[in-house]
N, C-alpha and C positions, 0 to 999 in steps of 0.2 A: 482463428483467422489464419489463412495461409501466409507464410513468410513472403510469398510472391507479391502480396499486396502492401507490404511495408517497405517504405523507402529507407535505405540505409542511412541517408543523410538527414532524415526527418528531425533528429535530435537538434541539429544545428538551427532549425527554424524555431525551436521552442526556447523560452527563457529557462535558464538553469535555476532551479529552485533550491533553497537551502532547507532541508528537512529537519534540521536541528538534531542530528544524530550524535550521540556521545561516542566515545571510543568503543571499539568492538568488544573490549574486555570489561566494559561497564555492565554490572548486573542487570540494569534496566534496558540494555540495548535491544533485546528482542521485543519487549513491550513497545518501545518507541518506534522500532522498525515496523511493527504491525500497524500502528497508527499512521505512520508515514505512507505505507502502501495504500491504506484505505483513503486517506486524504488526497493522495496523488490520483487515485482512480476517480475521485469526485471531479477533478479538473482535467481528466484525460491525459495524465502524465505517468501512467503506470510504469512504462518502460524506463523512464528516468529514475523513478524511485527504486525499481528493481536493481538498477546499476549502482545506485548510491548505497542501498541497504545490503546488497549481496544476496537477497532472497527473491525468489520468484513468486508470482501471484499464486496463492493457494498453498504455500509452504506449510506442511503439517506441523512443523515445530512451533509455528506461530498461532495455531488454532486456539489454544487456551486464551491468548491475549485478544484475539479477534472476537471470540465468544464474549469476553467481558466487555469489549467495545460495542458489540451488538446489543448487549443488555443495557448499557449506558445510553446508546442511541435510542433504543425503544423507550426508555424511561424519560428521555428528554424530548421525545417526539420528532427526532431527526430521522425521518423516513428514508431519505437518500442514503445516509450512512448505514442505517440498518439493512437496507437492500444490498449495499456493497459488501457488508460483512457476511450476509447470507451467501452471496455469490462466492466470496473467498472460501467459505467453509464447505462448499460443494465438493 
């Protein structure tokens, strides 16, 4: 989507969500950040999660974690999370 269609002040209209991120030097940070990005996408808050995690949607470094989350979602029958994970991995 073109940046022209995004309002710069849109974040002010959304509630700030706590994604439960550990410190950046925590060994599980990337795994938790990957989950945060997918869960944020589920509720249309991707931009907020990108700002909090420091990663953009589709970040190659997170692919192994997103693939694991995709497999978990498939096993659990969570079609929406599985769909979001597949989009992330494109």
